[in-house]
C-alpha positions in Angstrom: -9.7 -5.4 -31.9 -10.2 -2.3 -34.1 -9.7 1.2 -32.8 -13.4 1.8 -33.5 -14.3 -1.1 -31.2 -12.0 0.1 -28.5 -13.5 3.6 -28.7 -17.0 2.1 -28.2 -15.8 0.0 -25.2 -14.1 2.9 -23.5 -16.4 5.7 -24.7 -17.9 7.6 -21.8 -20.9 9.1 -23.7 -23.5 6.9 -22.2 -21.8 6.5 -18.8 -22.8 8.2 -15.5 -20.2 10.6 -14.0 -18.9 10.2 -10.5 -17.6 13.4 -9.1 -14.1 12.7 -7.7 -12.2 15.3 -5.6 -8.9 14.5 -7.4 -9.8 13.8 -11.0 -13.1 15.5 -11.5 -15.6 13.4 -13.4 -14.9 9.6 -13.6 -17.4 7.8 -15.8 -19.0 4.5 -14.8 -21.2 2.5 -17.1 -24.3 1.0 -15.4 -22.7 -2.4 -15.0 -19.7 -0.9 -13.2 -22.0 1.1 -11.0 -23.6 -2.2 -9.9 -20.1 -3.4 -9.0 -19.5 -0.4 -6.8 -22.9 -1.0 -5.1 -21.9 -4.6 -4.1 -21.3 -5.6 -0.5 -17.6 -6.4 -1.1 -17.0 -2.9 -2.6 -19.1 -1.2 0.1 -16.6 -2.5 2.7 -13.9 -0.3 1.1 -15.9 2.8 2.1 -15.3 1.8 5.7 -11.5 1.5 5.4 -9.4 4.6 5.6 -6.8 4.6 2.8 -4.1 5.8 5.2 -5.2 4.2 8.5 -4.1 6.2 11.5 -2.5 9.0 9.4 -5.4 11.3 10.1 -4.1 11.7 13.7 -1.1 13.6 12.1 -2.8 15.0 9.0 -6.5 15.5 10.0 -7.7 15.6 6.4 -6.5 12.1 5.6 -9.9 10.4 6.0 -10.3 9.3 2.4 -11.2 5.7 1.8 -10.1 2.6 -0.2 -13.3 3.0 -2.2 -12.5 6.5 -3.4 -9.0 5.4 -4.3 -10.3 2.3 -6.2 -12.6 4.5 -8.3 -9.7 6.8 -9.0 -7.5 3.9 -10.1 -10.3 2.7 -12.4 -10.5 6.2 -13.9 -6.8 6.4 -14.6 -6.7 2.8 -15.9 -9.4 3.8 -18.4 -7.5 6.9 -19.5 -4.2 4.9 -19.7 -5.7 2.2 -21.8 -7.4 4.7 -24.2 -4.0 6.4 -24.8 -2.2 3.1 -25.3 -4.9 1.8 -27.7 -4.5 4.9 -29.9 -0.7 4.1 -30.0 -0.9 0.6 -31.2 -2.0 -1.6 -28.3 -5.3 -2.2 -30.0 -3.5 -4.9 -32.1 -3.5 -7.3 -29.1 -6.4 -6.1 -27.0 -9.8 -7.7 -26.9 -13.1 -6.4 -25.7 -13.3 -9.0 -22.9 -9.7 -8.2 -22.0 -10.2 -4.5 -21.8 -13.3 -4.8 -19.7 -11.6 -7.4 -17.4 -8.7 -5.0 -16.9 -11.0 -2.2 -15.9 -12.8 -4.5 -13.5 -9.4 -5.5 -12.0 -8.5 -1.8 -11.6 -11.8 -1.0 -9.9 -11.5 -4.1 -7.6 -7.7 -4.3 -7.0 -8.1 -3.6 -3.3 -11.3 -5.6 -2.7 -9.3 -8.0 -0.4 -7.3 -5.3 1.3 -6.8 -5.5 5.1 -8.2 -2.8 7.4 -6.1 -0.1 9.0 -3.5 0.4 6.2 -0.5 -2.0 6.6 -0.8 -3.1 10.2 -1.4 -6.7 9.1 1.2 -6.7 6.3 4.0 -8.7 8.1 1.7 -11.2 9.7 1.4 -14.8 8.6 -1.7 -14.2 6.5 -2.7 -14.6 2.9 -1.8 -11.6 0.7 -4.5 -9.1 0.0 -4.0 -9.9 -3.7 -4.9 -13.5 -3.3 -7.9 -12.5 -1.2 -9.0 -10.1 -3.9 -8.8 -12.9 -6.5 -11.1 -15.0 -4.4 -13.6 -12.2 -3.9 -13.6 -11.4 -7.6 -14.4 -15.0 -8.6 -17.1 -15.5 -5.9 -20.6 -14.2 -5.8 -21.9 -11.6 -6.1 -19.0 -10.1 -8.0 -18.6 -13.1 -10.4 -22.0 -12.4 -11.9 -21.7 -8.7 -11.8 -18.3 -8.8 -13.6 -19.8 -11.2 -16.1 -22.7 -8.8 -16.7 -20.2 -6.1 -17.5 -18.8 -8.2 -20.3 -15.7 -9.2 -18.5 -14.1 -12.5 -17.5 -14.0 -12.8 -13.7 -11.1 -15.3 -13.8 -9.1 -13.0 -16.1 -9.8 -10.0 -13.8 -8.7 -12.1 -10.8 -5.5 -13.2 -12.5 -4.6 -9.6 -13.4 -4.6 -8.7 -9.7 -3.3 -11.9 -8.2 -0.1 -12.7 -10.1 0.2 -16.1 -8.4 -2.7 -17.3 -10.5 -1.7 -19.0 -13.7 -1.8 -16.9 -16.9 -2.3 -19.9 -19.2 0.1 -18.3 -21.7 -2.3 -15.4 -22.2 0.0 -12.5 -23.5 -2.8 -10.0 -23.2 -3.3 -10.9 -19.5 0.4 -10.5 -18.9 0.3 -7.1 -20.6 -2.5 -5.9 -18.2 -0.6 -7.2 -15.2 2.3 -4.9 -16.2 0.0 -2.0 -16.5 -1.7 -2.5 -13.2 1.6 -3.1 -11.3 4.6 -1.1 -12.5 6.5 2.1 -12.2 3.7 4.3 -13.8 0.7 2.2 -12.8 -2.7 3.8 -12.1 -2.6 2.6 -8.5 0.6 4.6 -7.7 -0.5 7.6 -9.8 -3.8 7.8 -7.9 -2.6 7.2 -4.3 0.3 9.7 -4.5 -1.9 12.4 -5.8 -4.9 11.5 -3.6 -2.8 11.1 -0.4 -1.0 14.4 -1.0 -4.3 16.2 -1.5 -6.0 14.9 1.6 -2.9 15.3 3.8 -2.4 18.8 2.5 1.2 18.3 1.4 2.8 19.1 -2.0 5.1 16.1 -2.3 2.9 13.6 -4.1 1.3 15.7 -6.8 2.1 14.4 -10.3 1.6 15.8 -13.8 -0.5 12.8 -14.9 -1.7 14.4 -18.2 1.9 14.8 -19.3 2.9 11.3 -18.1 0.1 9.8 -20.1 1.2 11.7 -23.2 4.6 10.2 -23.0 3.9 6.5 -22.7 3.6 3.8 -25.4 2.5 0.2 -25.2 5.1 -2.6 -25.2 4.0 -6.2 -25.0 7.1 -7.3 -23.1 7.5 -4.4 -20.6 3.9 -3.0 -20.6 5.1 0.6 -21.1 7.8 2.5 -22.9 8.5 6.1 -22.2 9.5 8.9 -24.5 12.7 10.6 -23.3 11.0 13.9 -22.3 9.0 11.8 -19.8 12.1 10.7 -17.9 11.9 13.7 -15.6 8.3 12.8 -14.7 9.3 9.4 -13.6 12.1 10.8 -11.5 9.7 13.2 -10.0 7.3 10.4 -9.2 9.9 8.3 -7.5 11.2 11.2 -5.5 7.6 12.1 -4.6 7.2 8.5 -3.4 10.3 8.9 -1.2 9.1 12.2 0.3 5.6 10.7 1.0 7.2 7.8 2.8 9.5 10.0 4.7 6.9 12.6 5.8 3.5 10.8 5.6 3.5 7.1 5.4 6.4 6.5 7.8 5.9 9.5 10.0 6.9 8.4 13.5 3.4 8.7 14.9 1.9 6.8 12.0 4.5 4.1 12.5 3.8 4.0 16.2 0.1 3.5 15.8 0.6 0.9 13.1 3.2 -0.9 15.3 0.9 -0.9 18.3 -1.9 -2.6 16.4 0.5 -5.0 14.9 1.9 -6.0 18.3 -1.6 -6.7 19.6 -2.4 -8.9 16.6 0.9 -10.7 16.7 0.2 -11.6 20.3 -3.4 -12.6 19.5 -2.3 -14.9 16.7 0.6 -16.4 18.7 -1.5 -17.0 21.8 -4.4 -18.5 19.8 -6.8 -15.9 21.0 -7.4 -14.7 17.4 -7.5 -17.0 14.4 -6.1 -15.9 11.0 -9.5 -16.3 9.4 -11.0 -13.7 11.8 -8.8 -11.1 10.2 -10.1 -11.5 6.7 -12.9 -9.2 5.4 -12.8 -6.8 8.3 -13.2 -3.0 8.0 -11.4 -0.5 10.4 -14.0 -0.5 13.1 -14.5 -4.3 13.0 -10.8 -4.7 13.6 -11.0 -2.5 16.7 -14.1 -4.4 17.8 -12.2 -7.7 17.5 -9.4 -6.5 19.7 -11.8 -5.1 22.2 -13.3 -8.6 22.7 -10.1 -9.7 24.4 -8.5 -8.5 27.6 -4.9 -7.9 28.8 -2.0 -5.5 28.2 -1.5 -6.5 24.6 -5.1 -6.1 23.5 -5.4 -2.8 25.3 -3.1 -1.4 22.6 -6.0 -1.4 20.2 -8.1 0.9 22.5 -5.1 3.2 23.0 -4.7 3.6 19.3 -8.4 4.2 18.7 -8.3 6.9 21.3 -5.1 8.5 19.9 -3.0 7.5 23.0 0.2 6.6 21.3 3.4 5.4 22.8 6.5 7.7 23.2 9.4 7.5 20.7 12.3 6.4 23.0 15.0 6.1 20.4 15.7 6.2 16.6 18.7 4.4 15.2 19.9 3.5 11.7 19.9 -0.3 11.1 20.5 -3.1 8.9 17.2 -5.0 8.4 18.1 -7.9 10.7 15.1 -7.6 12.9 12.5 -8.0 10.2 11.6 -11.5 11.6 8.7 -11.1 14.0 9.6 -13.8 16.5 13.2 -12.4 16.8 11.8 -8.9 17.2 9.4 -10.1 20.0 12.3 -11.7 21.8 14.3 -8.5 21.6 11.3 -6.5 22.9 11.1 -8.9 25.9 14.8 -8.4 26.5 14.4 -4.7 26.4 11.5 -4.8 28.8 13.7 -6.8 31.3 16.6 -4.4 30.9 14.3 -1.4 31.5 12.8 -3.1 34.5 16.3 -3.6 36.0 17.2 0.1 35.3 14.0 1.6 36.7 13.4 -0.9 39.6 9.8 -1.3 38.4 8.3 -4.2 36.5 8.0 -3.6 32.8 5.5 -5.7 30.8 6.6 -6.7 27.3 3.5 -5.0 25.9 5.0 -1.7 27.0 7.9 -1.9 24.6 7.7 -2.0 20.8 10.4 -2.3 18.2 9.4 -0.9 14.8 11.3 -2.0 11.8 10.2 -0.5 8.4 9.9 -2.9 5.5 11.7 -2.6 2.2 10.6 0.2 -0.1 11.4 -0.4 -3.8 12.5 2.6 -5.8 13.9 0.5 -8.7 12.3 0.7 -12.1 12.8 -1.3 -15.3 10.8 1.2 -17.3 12.2 1.5 -20.8 13.0 4.8 -22.5 12.6 5.0 -26.3 14.9 6.9 -28.6 13.7 6.3 -32.1 13.9 2.5 -32.4 16.4 2.2 -29.6 15.3 1.1 -26.1 17.4 2.5 -23.3 17.0 0.6 -20.0 16.4 2.3 -16.7 15.5 5.9 -15.8 17.0 6.4 -12.3 20.6 6.2 -11.1 21.3 3.2 -8.8 23.2 5.5 -6.3 20.1 7.7 -5.9 17.8 4.7 -5.4 20.2 3.3 -2.7 20.3 6.7 -0.9 16.5 6.9 -0.8 16.3 3.4 0.6 19.0 3.8 3.2 17.6 7.1 4.5 14.3 5.4 5.3 15.9 2.5 7.3 15.3 3.9 10.8 14.6 1.5 13.6 12.4 3.1 16.3 11.7 1.9 19.9 8.3 3.0 21.2 7.4 2.7 24.9 4.5 3.4 27.2 4.7 7.1 28.2 5.1 6.5 31.9 8.0 4.2 31.2 9.6 6.8 29.0 9.5 9.2 32.0 11.0 6.5 34.3 13.9 6.1 31.8 14.7 9.8 31.7 18.4 10.3 32.4 19.3 6.7 31.7 21.8 6.0 28.9 19.4 4.3 26.5 21.7 3.8 23.6 24.0 1.2 25.2 20.9 -0.8 26.3 19.5 -0.7 22.8 22.7 -1.8 21.0 23.3 -4.7 23.5 19.6 -5.9 23.4 19.0 -5.4 19.7 22.2 -7.0 18.5 23.0 -3.9 16.5 26.5 -2.7 15.5 27.3 0.4 17.5 28.5 3.2 15.3 32.2 3.9 15.6 32.8 7.5 16.9 34.7 9.7 14.4 38.3 10.5 15.5 
């Protein structure tokens, strides 16, 4: 594909601008405008990007739709830069357009209410996205844009076969990597709407430092190393202060506990959780009665549980059934200590998942490729500092437990290693 042809495909001259609060004008050709007007994309306008985070940061009411358009805009800028630096040798017009469709629709199958459903025994949102992209109406709309729906789906869902297509594998690395447009958009967008400085990135400089690489997707000029380090540190700070703020974790854990019970009891089927928006999720929980399902109404009304304890942990309680057993054991222990019955729905153990700060981004020094841009010790420190197990309880129960030595109960019920006191 010649550079002239790439310029025509990516040229914004005849495209309509969408005014974005983060990036300014993002240009959409008419065929892409039709995609954003489809029913599957419209659902993303009804899903908050950060779920319950607005209870802590009131400005965080931006949506998956705005984020998706932002990712499309950055993907277009990234590809234009890479094409000018040699990627045009292996790009095709259909491939470029398919990549842009994949960027625009990468969250089409995303669950509502941020990551409340992430640990549940459900299909991945990437696989759901692949199905949505290859089904109507998007299949026809993507085809009308000059793209291949099957290729776009395979760029998002890496479990789909690549059929030996090197161009497709290149796009996968661009859409999911250390400097991918998804991460560059959500860090900047989330920071802006939360009103915090941590996530802001110098995207213009980053884009000026990258080069295409068929094997790794991107290579980075040495001056860009500090930008990657800043990005990974920003990711750490956003997790510490925003994504994993204790109130955000509490709201997410409450919704998750209600859904775990619903699935385990058979009151809710897995298929009922696909294709929902935020309000439809709350409506689904409201159809059912009992202490577990009441957690949904409490979250919707901002009535969160109290943080009873925070302890460092080794991720041994990541298994939901084992965690549910420990929650029941804690409820029984609290009942014995207070002399009052404690329902298992009143106790929640929150165990954060693994956050990956590793990068295999390659640095270039002339013709030499230097692997890695972040010290392993720094990455390990980031990860360990985020590994905090929290126990949330119903506020009245927290009051009843005041003055009771909670730590001993926790370490015995949660099978954690009690820290050895310093001499």
